[in-house]
C-alpha positions in Angstrom: 0.0 0.1 -0.1 1.1 3.5 -0.8 1.5 4.5 3.0 4.7 2.3 3.2 6.3 5.3 1.5 3.7 8.1 2.4 6.6 10.3 4.0 8.4 10.5 0.7 5.3 11.0 -1.3 3.8 13.6 1.1 6.8 15.8 0.4 6.8 15.1 -3.2 3.0 15.9 -3.5 3.3 19.2 -1.6 5.6 20.3 -4.5 2.9 18.8 -7.0 0.2 21.0 -5.3 1.1 24.5 -5.5 -2.3 25.2 -6.9 -3.7 24.6 -3.4 -2.4 28.0 -2.3 -5.3 29.8 -3.9 -8.5 28.9 -1.9 -11.6 28.0 -3.8 -14.9 28.9 -2.0 -18.2 27.3 -2.0 -21.5 29.2 -1.2 -21.9 30.4 2.4 -22.8 27.6 4.9 -24.7 27.9 8.2 -22.8 29.5 10.8 -22.5 26.2 12.8 -20.6 24.6 10.0 -17.8 27.2 10.0 -14.7 25.1 10.2 -12.0 27.5 9.6 -11.0 30.7 11.7 -8.4 33.4 11.2 -5.8 34.2 13.7 -4.9 37.9 13.7 -1.3 39.1 14.4 -2.6 41.0 17.3 -4.5 38.1 19.0 -3.5 37.3 22.6 -2.6 33.4 23.4 -6.0 33.5 25.3 -7.9 34.8 22.2 -6.2 32.1 19.9 -7.3 29.5 22.5 -11.0 30.9 22.6 -10.9 30.8 18.8 -9.8 27.3 18.7 -12.6 26.2 21.2 -15.1 27.4 18.6 -14.0 25.8 15.6 -16.5 23.2 14.8 -16.8 20.3 12.1 -18.8 20.9 8.8 -21.8 18.8 8.6 -20.2 16.3 6.4 -17.1 16.0 8.8 -19.5 15.4 11.6 -21.4 12.7 9.9 -18.2 11.1 8.7 -16.9 11.1 12.4 -20.0 9.6 13.8 -19.3 6.3 11.6 -16.4 5.4 13.7 -15.7 2.2 11.8 -15.1 2.2 8.1 -13.4 -0.4 5.8 -11.0 -0.2 2.9 -11.4 -3.0 0.2 -8.1 -3.2 -1.7 -8.9 -5.3 -4.5 -7.9 -5.3 -8.3 -5.1 -6.4 -10.8 -2.6 -6.7 -8.0 -4.7 -9.4 -6.2 -3.8 -11.7 -9.2 -0.2 -10.7 -9.5 0.8 -10.7 -5.9 2.3 -7.2 -5.9 1.4 -4.3 -3.8 2.0 -1.7 -6.6 1.4 -2.6 -10.2 3.5 -1.2 -13.0 0.3 -0.6 -15.5 1.6 -3.3 -17.9 -0.5 -5.9 -16.6 -2.8 -7.7 -18.9 -6.6 -7.3 -18.1 -6.7 -11.0 -19.1 -5.4 -12.0 -15.7 -8.4 -10.6 -13.8 -10.9 -13.4 -13.6 -12.3 -13.9 -10.1 -14.3 -17.1 -10.1 -17.0 -16.3 -7.5 -16.8 -12.7 -6.8 -19.3 -11.8 -4.0 -19.6 -8.3 -3.1 -22.7 -9.0 -1.2 -20.5 -11.2 1.2 -17.9 -8.3 1.7 -20.5 -5.9 2.7 -22.7 -8.4 4.8 -19.8 -9.3 7.0 -18.9 -5.6 7.3 -22.2 -4.5 8.3 -22.7 -7.2 10.8 -19.4 -6.3 12.4 -20.5 -2.7 13.0 -19.0 -1.0 10.0 -20.5 2.1 8.5 -19.0 2.5 5.2 -16.8 0.8 2.5 -14.2 2.3 0.2 -13.3 0.3 -2.8 -10.1 0.8 -4.6 -11.7 1.5 -8.0 -8.2 2.3 -9.5 -4.9 1.8 -7.9 -1.6 3.1 -9.2 -1.6 0.5 -12.0 -4.5 2.4 -13.7 -6.5 -0.8 -13.9 -10.1 0.2 -13.4 -12.9 -2.0 -11.7 -15.6 -0.5 -13.8 -15.8 -0.3 -17.4 -14.6 3.3 -17.8 -15.0 5.0 -21.3 -11.6 6.6 -21.1 -9.2 3.6 -20.8 -8.8 0.1 -22.2 -7.1 -0.8 -19.1 -10.3 -2.1 -17.2 -12.5 -4.8 -16.5 -14.4 -4.5 -19.7 -11.2 -6.1 -21.4 -11.1 -9.0 -18.8 -12.5 -12.5 -19.2 -14.7 -12.0 -16.1 -18.3 -11.9 -17.1 -17.0 -11.7 -20.6 -16.1 -8.2 -20.1 -19.6 -7.1 -19.0 -18.7 -6.9 -15.2 -18.6 -3.9 -12.9 -17.0 -4.5 -9.6 -18.0 -0.9 -8.5 -21.6 -1.4 -9.5 -21.9 -4.6 -7.4 -20.3 -3.0 -4.3 -22.2 0.1 -4.5 -25.5 -2.1 -4.8 -24.4 -4.2 -1.9 -23.8 -1.0 0.2 -27.3 0.2 -0.8 -28.8 -3.3 0.1 -27.3 -3.3 3.6 -27.5 0.4 4.4 -23.8 0.9 4.2 -22.1 4.2 2.9 -20.0 3.7 -0.1 -16.8 5.4 -0.7 -14.3 5.6 -3.7 -10.5 5.5 -3.8 -9.2 6.8 -7.1 -5.4 6.9 -7.3 -4.1 10.2 -8.8 -1.1 8.3 -10.0 -1.7 6.2 -13.0 1.2 4.2 -14.4 -0.8 2.9 -17.5 -1.9 6.2 -18.8 0.5 7.7 -21.7 -1.5 11.1 -20.8 0.1 11.1 -17.2 2.8 13.9 -17.0 0.7 16.3 -19.3 -2.2 18.8 -18.5 -4.4 16.5 -20.6 -4.1 14.1 -17.8 -6.0 16.3 -15.3 -9.0 16.1 -18.0 -8.7 12.6 -18.2 -8.6 12.2 -14.5 -11.7 14.5 -14.0 -13.8 12.4 -16.7 -13.0 9.0 -14.7 -13.9 11.0 -11.3 -17.2 12.2 -12.9 -18.1 8.5 -14.0 -17.6 7.4 -10.1 -19.4 10.4 -9.0 -22.4 10.1 -11.4 -23.1 6.5 -12.1 -23.3 4.7 -8.7 -25.5 6.7 -6.6 -24.5 8.6 -3.2 -20.6 8.6 -2.6 -19.9 9.2 1.0 -16.1 9.4 0.8 -13.6 10.1 -2.0 -10.1 9.0 -1.1 -7.0 10.4 -2.6 -3.4 9.4 -1.6 -0.3 11.3 -2.1 1.5 9.0 -4.7 3.0 11.2 -7.4 5.5 9.0 -9.3 6.5 8.8 -12.9 4.1 7.7 -15.5 5.0 5.1 -18.4 6.4 8.1 -20.4 8.8 8.9 -17.4 7.0 12.0 -16.4 5.5 13.3 -13.2 2.1 15.0 -12.9 1.2 18.5 -11.5 -2.2 17.4 -10.1 -5.1 19.8 -10.5 -6.5 19.0 -6.9 -8.5 22.1 -6.6 -10.4 21.2 -9.8 -11.0 17.8 -8.5 -12.3 19.2 -5.0 -14.8 21.5 -6.9 -16.1 18.8 -9.0 -16.4 16.5 -5.9 -18.4 19.5 -4.0 -20.7 19.8 -7.1 -21.5 16.1 -7.9 -21.3 14.6 -4.2 -21.8 17.5 -1.8 -22.1 15.4 1.1 -18.9 13.4 0.6 -16.0 13.7 2.5 -12.6 14.3 0.7 -10.0 12.2 2.7 -6.2 12.2 3.0 -5.0 14.5 0.2 -8.1 16.7 0.8 -9.6 19.3 2.7 -11.9 17.3 5.1 -10.1 14.4 6.6 -6.3 14.0 7.2 -4.2 10.9 7.4 -3.1 10.2 11.0 0.5 9.7 10.1 1.1 5.9 10.6 -0.5 2.7 9.2 -0.4 1.1 12.7 -4.0 1.8 13.7 -2.8 4.2 16.5 -3.6 7.9 16.9 -2.0 10.3 19.3 -2.2 10.9 23.0 -3.4 14.4 22.3 -5.5 14.0 19.1 -6.7 17.3 18.3 -9.2 17.8 15.3 -8.5 21.5 15.3 -5.1 22.1 13.6 -3.1 25.1 12.1 -4.0 25.7 8.4 -1.1 28.0 7.3 -1.2 27.6 3.4 -3.7 30.5 3.3 -2.8 34.1 3.3 -4.6 36.4 6.1 -6.7 38.4 3.5 -7.8 35.4 1.8 -9.2 33.8 4.9 -10.6 37.1 6.4 -12.6 37.6 3.2 -14.0 33.9 3.4 -14.3 33.5 7.2 -18.0 32.6 7.0 -17.5 30.2 4.1 -16.0 26.6 3.8 -12.6 26.5 2.5 -11.7 24.2 -0.2 -8.0 23.5 0.4 -5.9 21.0 2.1 -3.7 22.2 5.1 0.0 22.1 4.2 2.6 21.3 6.8 3.6 18.6 9.3 0.5 16.4 9.6 2.6 13.5 11.1 4.2 15.0 14.2 3.1 13.9 17.7 1.6 17.3 18.5 -0.5 19.1 16.0 -3.0 21.0 18.0 -1.6 21.9 21.5 -1.8 25.5 22.8 1.9 25.9 21.9 1.2 24.7 18.3 -1.8 26.9 17.7 -0.5 30.1 19.0 2.1 30.0 16.3 -0.6 29.4 13.5 -2.2 31.9 10.9 -5.5 30.0 11.0 -7.0 27.1 12.5 -9.2 24.3 10.6 -11.3 21.4 11.9 -9.2 18.5 10.2 -9.9 15.3 11.9 -7.8 12.1 11.8 -8.5 9.0 9.8 -6.5 6.0 11.1 -6.1 3.3 8.7 -4.5 -0.3 9.0 -4.7 -3.5 7.3 -6.0 -6.7 8.8 -2.9 -8.5 7.2 0.7 -7.4 6.6 -0.2 -6.2 3.2 -3.1 -4.2 1.6 -3.8 -6.4 -1.3 -4.5 -10.2 -0.8 -1.6 -12.6 -0.5 -2.2 -16.2 0.1 0.9 -16.7 2.2 -0.6 -14.1 4.6 -3.5 -16.0 5.7 -1.9 -17.3 8.9 -1.0 -13.6 9.6 -4.3 -12.0 10.0 -4.9 -9.7 13.0 -6.6 -11.5 15.8 -9.9 -10.3 17.4 -7.8 -9.0 20.4 -5.7 -7.1 18.2 -8.4 -5.6 16.4 -10.1 -4.6 19.8 -6.8 -2.9 20.8 -6.8 -0.9 17.3 -10.4 0.0 18.1 -9.2 1.7 21.5 -6.2 3.4 19.9 -7.9 4.7 16.8 -11.7 5.3 17.5 -10.8 5.6 21.2 -8.4 8.4 20.4 -10.7 10.7 18.7 -10.2 9.1 15.0 -12.2 7.2 12.8 -10.9 3.5 12.0 -10.2 2.6 8.3 -9.6 -1.1 8.5 -8.5 -2.9 5.2 -9.8 -6.3 4.4 -8.6 -7.5 0.9 -10.8 -9.7 -1.1 -8.9 -12.9 -2.5 -8.4 -14.2 -5.9 -11.9 -16.0 -5.9 -13.6 -12.8 -5.1 -14.4 -13.3 -1.6 -13.1 -12.1 1.9 -11.1 -14.8 3.3 -12.3 -17.2 6.1 -9.4 -16.1 8.2 -10.6 -12.4 7.7 -14.1 -13.3 8.4 -13.3 -15.3 11.7 -11.2 -12.4 13.0 -13.9 -9.7 12.2 -16.6 -11.7 13.8 -14.5 -12.3 16.8 -13.8 -8.6 17.2 -17.7 -7.8 16.9 -18.1 -10.3 19.5 -15.5 -8.7 21.9 -17.0 -5.3 21.1 -20.5 -6.4 22.0 -19.3 -8.2 25.3 -17.6 -4.9 26.4 -19.7 -1.9 25.2 -23.4 -3.2 25.4 -24.1 -2.1 28.7 -22.8 1.0 30.5 -22.4 0.3 34.0 -23.3 4.1 35.0 -26.6 3.9 33.0 -28.6 3.5 36.4 -26.4 5.7 38.5 -27.2 8.8 40.5 -25.5 11.7 38.6 -24.4 14.9 40.5 -22.8 17.7 38.5 -23.4 21.5 38.8 -24.6 22.3 35.0 -25.5 25.4 33.2 -27.1 23.5 30.3 -28.8 20.1 30.2 -29.7 17.3 32.8 -27.2 15.2 34.6 -28.6 12.1 33.3 -28.0 13.2 29.7 -24.3 12.0 30.1 -25.6 8.3 30.7 -28.7 8.1 28.3 -26.9 6.5 25.2 -28.0 9.5 23.3 -25.2 11.6 21.5 -27.5 14.5 21.0 -28.2 15.4 24.6 -25.1 16.9 25.9 -24.6 18.9 29.0 -22.4 22.0 29.9 -20.7 21.9 33.5 -20.3 24.7 35.6 -16.7 25.2 35.9 -15.5 25.9 39.4 -11.7 27.1 39.9 -11.3 25.8 36.3 -12.7 22.4 37.1 -15.8 20.4 36.6 -16.8 17.3 38.5 -19.3 14.7 37.3 -20.0 12.3 40.4 -21.9 9.1 40.1 -23.4 6.8 42.9 -24.5 3.2 41.9 -27.0 1.1 43.4 -24.3 -1.6 44.1 -20.5 -1.9 43.6 -19.4 -2.6 39.8 -16.4 -3.9 38.4 -14.8 -2.1 35.4 -11.7 -1.2 33.6 -12.7 1.0 30.8 -13.5 4.7 30.8 -15.5 6.3 27.8 -15.9 10.1 27.3 -17.5 12.1 24.6 -17.8 15.4 23.6 -20.6 17.0 21.4 -18.1 18.1 18.7 -20.6 20.2 17.1 -19.8 22.5 19.9 -16.2 22.3 19.7 -13.4 20.1 21.1 -12.4 21.7 24.4 -11.2 19.3 27.1 -7.4 19.1 27.6 -7.1 17.2 30.7 -9.5 14.7 32.7 -9.2 12.0 35.4 -11.4 9.2 36.9 -11.3 8.7 40.6 -13.0 5.9 42.6 -14.0 6.0 46.3 -12.3 3.0 48.2 -13.6 1.1 51.2 -12.2 3.9 53.6 -14.1 6.5 51.8 -10.8 7.9 50.1 -10.9 9.0 46.5 -8.2 7.3 44.5 -7.1 8.2 40.9 -7.4 5.3 38.5 -6.7 6.8 35.1 -6.2 10.2 33.4 -6.2 11.5 29.7 -5.7 14.6 27.9 -8.0 15.2 24.9 -11.4 14.0 24.4 -13.3 14.9 21.2 -15.7 12.7 19.8 -14.6 9.6 21.7 -11.8 9.0 24.2 -11.4 5.4 25.7 -9.1 4.6 28.5 -8.0 1.1 29.8 -6.7 0.7 33.4 -6.4 -2.1 36.0 -9.7 -3.7 37.2 -11.5 -1.7 39.8 -14.6 -2.4 42.0 -16.5 0.6 43.3 -20.1 1.9 44.0 -19.0 5.8 43.8 -16.9 7.2 41.1 -16.2 10.8 39.7 -15.1 12.1 36.4 -12.9 15.3 36.9 -12.1 17.6 34.0 -9.5 19.7 35.1 -8.1 21.5 32.0 -10.3 23.2 29.1 -10.2 25.7 26.3 -13.8 26.7 27.2 -16.9 25.1 28.8 -17.2 21.7 27.0 -20.3 19.9 25.9 -20.1 16.4 27.5 -22.2 14.1 25.5 -21.7 10.7 27.2 -19.7 9.1 30.1 -19.5 5.3 30.5 -17.8 2.7 32.4 -17.2 -0.9 31.1 -15.6 -4.2 31.8 -13.2 -5.4 29.0 -12.5 -9.0 29.5 -9.2 -10.9 28.4 
């Protein structure tokens, strides 16, 4: 998969995308969808923090984050060559799945709790999984279904059948096209992108990576990202544009792990002050440029040096196997249910969205090893998170907005705002009887900003003393913390550092069993 060399290509792509420096603006959105804010040279550190606390996601970003679990389906000509990156010289004749079953792919993902499936419609080799009118390097020249097949159609139809969102991956790098490296290639790319955005119904995510290598003519391409973004906004306005796009950023690794401090509000310094001021009530259509792979992207220290701030949440991708495409010799190396559960904690539980890759095999199905692991993960998830041990507790907290029980009602939309005393807020819970737990879950209503900077959980012991059992920094959409097993009847969540009064949506205690 391209991420193995992402750092190299990230730098190369920045050089390829100078066109991003000029903002392209869409019509004015509602005020609550303002996801970018200017930082004036005269702003004090306190004013910058206040502004950061009031940056919120666009509607499409919020809907994307609420999915939590999304899937990548790496499938194509590489499945039949045993390679990760094809060279574009492959014969379409080798693409011939004997029993392609997109229904199985989506059915298993749906049962495991996934909300969106993204198909590699065209990888770097240029082979198209749909009968594109603009290239011969596609399924239309394969023996599969006598050239009448359309993998994109079958996957999108299966997504509709099971109520899943559908996303498309379209590689900007095309090692087959003779147009690559010329301005005509951008026209070619727009035509293929248009096919995907107009022929398969609703598209929820469009995924571009940073690969910008040489084509068959030895030339590199200057990608017209802004034109592509405009097209997506026109044809699929609800779709997020991911990774090399303005809506969703790559977390920076392919390990399935986010950061200890995973801020969704980060500097966006590739726009000049005048341009941002002019468009401050509008949504900006460019991708932030800079170090998006460091350990600290959005702390107070980082944002105080910014010229502008944007809501730019993290997508955390990882493959269930060592490779991204299917390789038979990796059937014994599939991640276990426990490993997938750990990844859930370090991705979704660190304010990200998990993008888990499951590559269909040569037959055209998800392998049994992958399915067993996926089902095992779902069972672990259900065993852990079905019942919030605080659900029937008595809640005590001084509030300026909402009711105490809102934080344990399993309804994300009913958040509360605590009254801060000496910069702190305390949520106290008294259970009917002692409970045993080792997982804390906290959620902010990110539609009202990401604001928590530090929090901790305390339990009252048998002697009536309060003991800290775990602590964390950022919360965002969801923060999960594991800690040694505790048994207690009274617990309290202490929010001790904030950028502004937060909107707390849900608080939960759970028992994770080995």
